[in-house]
C-alpha positions in Angstrom: -6.6 -0.3 -13.5 -9.6 1.1 -12.5 -12.8 0.4 -14.0 -15.1 3.3 -14.0 -18.0 1.6 -15.8 -19.3 1.6 -19.4 -16.1 0.4 -20.5 -14.1 3.5 -19.4 -10.8 2.7 -17.4 -8.1 4.6 -15.9 -4.6 3.1 -15.9 -2.0 5.2 -14.4 -1.5 5.6 -10.6 -1.4 9.4 -10.7 -4.6 9.8 -12.7 -6.4 6.9 -10.6 -5.3 8.4 -7.1 -6.2 11.9 -8.2 -9.7 10.9 -9.4 -10.3 8.9 -6.4 -9.1 12.0 -4.0 -11.3 14.4 -6.3 -14.6 12.3 -5.9 -14.0 12.9 -2.1 -12.7 16.2 -1.8 -13.8 16.4 2.1 -10.9 13.8 2.6 -8.1 16.2 1.8 -6.2 13.6 0.1 -5.2 16.2 -2.8 -5.3 19.7 -2.5 -7.6 21.9 -4.4 -7.2 22.0 -8.1 -5.3 24.9 -9.9 -3.4 25.6 -6.6 0.4 25.5 -6.4 0.1 22.7 -3.8 -1.9 20.5 -6.5 0.9 21.2 -9.0 3.4 19.9 -6.2 1.1 16.9 -5.6 1.4 16.2 -9.4 5.1 16.6 -9.5 5.7 14.0 -6.6 3.2 11.7 -8.1 5.3 12.2 -11.3 8.5 11.6 -9.5 7.4 8.3 -7.5 5.6 7.0 -10.5 8.7 7.6 -13.0 11.7 7.9 -10.9 11.1 5.1 -8.2 8.1 2.8 -9.3 9.3 2.1 -12.6 12.8 1.8 -11.5 11.8 -1.1 -9.2 10.6 -3.1 -12.0 13.7 -4.9 -13.1 14.7 -5.7 -9.7 11.3 -8.0 -9.5 12.4 -10.0 -12.8 14.5 -13.1 -12.3 15.9 -12.8 -15.6 17.5 -9.4 -15.1 21.2 -9.8 -14.7 22.9 -9.0 -11.4 25.4 -6.1 -12.7 22.2 -4.4 -14.1 20.3 -4.8 -10.8 23.4 -3.3 -8.7 23.3 -0.5 -11.1 19.5 0.1 -10.8 19.8 -0.2 -7.0 22.6 2.5 -6.8 20.3 4.7 -9.0 17.5 4.0 -6.7 19.7 5.0 -3.6 20.2 8.3 -5.1 16.7 9.0 -5.8 15.6 7.6 -2.3 18.4 10.0 -1.0 16.6 13.0 -2.8 13.1 11.9 -1.3 14.7 11.6 2.3 16.4 15.2 2.0 13.0 16.4 0.8 11.2 14.7 3.8 13.8 16.0 6.5 11.9 18.1 8.8 8.6 17.7 7.4 5.8 14.8 7.8 4.7 14.8 4.4 5.7 15.3 0.7 3.1 18.2 0.0 2.0 20.4 2.7 1.4 19.6 6.1 -0.9 16.7 5.6 -1.3 13.2 4.1 -2.1 13.1 0.4 -2.2 10.4 -2.0 1.4 11.1 -2.9 2.5 10.0 0.3 0.3 6.8 0.0 1.8 6.2 -3.2 5.4 6.8 -1.8 4.7 4.6 1.4 3.7 1.7 -1.1 6.9 2.0 -3.1 9.1 2.4 -0.2 7.6 -1.0 0.9 9.3 -2.7 -1.8 12.9 -2.1 -0.5 13.6 -4.9 1.6 12.1 -7.2 -1.2 14.8 -6.1 -3.7 17.7 -5.8 -1.2 17.6 -2.0 -0.4 18.0 -1.3 3.2 16.0 1.8 3.8 17.4 2.3 7.1 20.2 4.2 5.5 17.7 7.1 5.4 16.2 7.8 8.9 13.8 10.6 7.4 12.1 7.5 5.1 11.9 5.1 8.1 10.2 7.8 10.2 7.9 8.5 6.9 7.1 4.8 6.7 6.4 4.5 10.4 4.4 7.7 10.5 2.1 6.8 7.6 1.9 3.0 8.8 0.4 4.1 11.8 -2.7 5.9 10.0 -5.8 3.7 10.8 -6.6 3.8 7.0 -3.2 2.3 6.1 -3.5 -0.2 8.9 -6.9 -1.2 7.8 -5.7 -1.4 4.1 -2.6 -3.6 4.8 -4.7 -6.0 7.0 -7.4 -6.5 4.2 -4.4 -7.4 2.0 -2.8 -9.8 4.6 -6.5 -11.3 5.1 -6.8 -12.0 1.5 -3.2 -13.7 1.1 -3.9 -15.8 4.0 -7.5 -16.6 2.9 -6.2 -18.0 -0.2 -4.5 -20.8 2.0 -7.8 -22.2 3.4 -10.7 -23.8 2.3 -13.8 -21.4 2.1 -15.7 -23.0 4.9 -12.6 -23.0 7.0 -12.0 -19.3 6.4 -15.9 -18.3 7.0 -15.7 -20.1 10.4 -12.6 -18.3 11.6 -14.0 -15.0 10.1 -17.4 -15.4 12.0 -16.0 -16.5 15.2 -12.6 -14.7 15.5 -13.5 -11.5 13.7 -17.3 -11.0 14.1 -17.5 -12.7 17.6 -20.1 -15.1 16.7 -20.4 -18.3 19.1 -18.7 -21.4 17.8 -22.1 -23.4 18.4 -23.9 -20.5 16.1 -21.2 -20.6 13.1 -21.2 -24.7 13.4 -25.0 -24.6 12.8 -25.0 -21.9 10.2 -22.2 -23.7 8.2 -23.3 -27.1 9.2 -19.9 -28.1 10.5 -19.1 -29.6 13.8 -18.1 -27.3 16.8 -14.8 -29.0 16.7 -13.9 -28.1 13.1 -15.0 -24.4 14.0 -12.5 -24.2 17.0 -10.1 -25.7 14.8 -10.9 -22.7 12.2 -11.1 -20.0 15.0 -7.7 -21.2 16.3 -5.9 -20.5 12.9 
């Protein structure tokens, strides 16, 4: 859900990512409106949302029967094969540059291992994941997500001491004084 303010929300991935891309058109994250490439983008956003994203949902539910999960995995394998065939010989889903559809596909493909689907069966998907995963913006986003998950495991003062010393490069003595901690506690936090 993307809250736009004044009690206005967007709720579907395809709408949200196009809204964001259109707010910064110079990013090139979406082709210009009313072009065939834009409709191809919408086509792929629809496919990823309806044929992949929604299909993964029962695989994450613990009460889904195993027989049904097996059937869902088989259906997903066919759809992933379709995407792999499309990506064969090209870097991105639409045109020759990264778009929001690629970001969405990258996210959904990241779920394969968690639900017992070996994406290594499709070299084109592995190459796509590696290519997109090397983008600095993707690396930054994944690092931010990981840091939020790790941060939840520590007391706020420990996390703040780690961040100030390890990330921002402040001295342990300055951080200890700022946070009213011992230098030893700051060194322990930095080593985490």
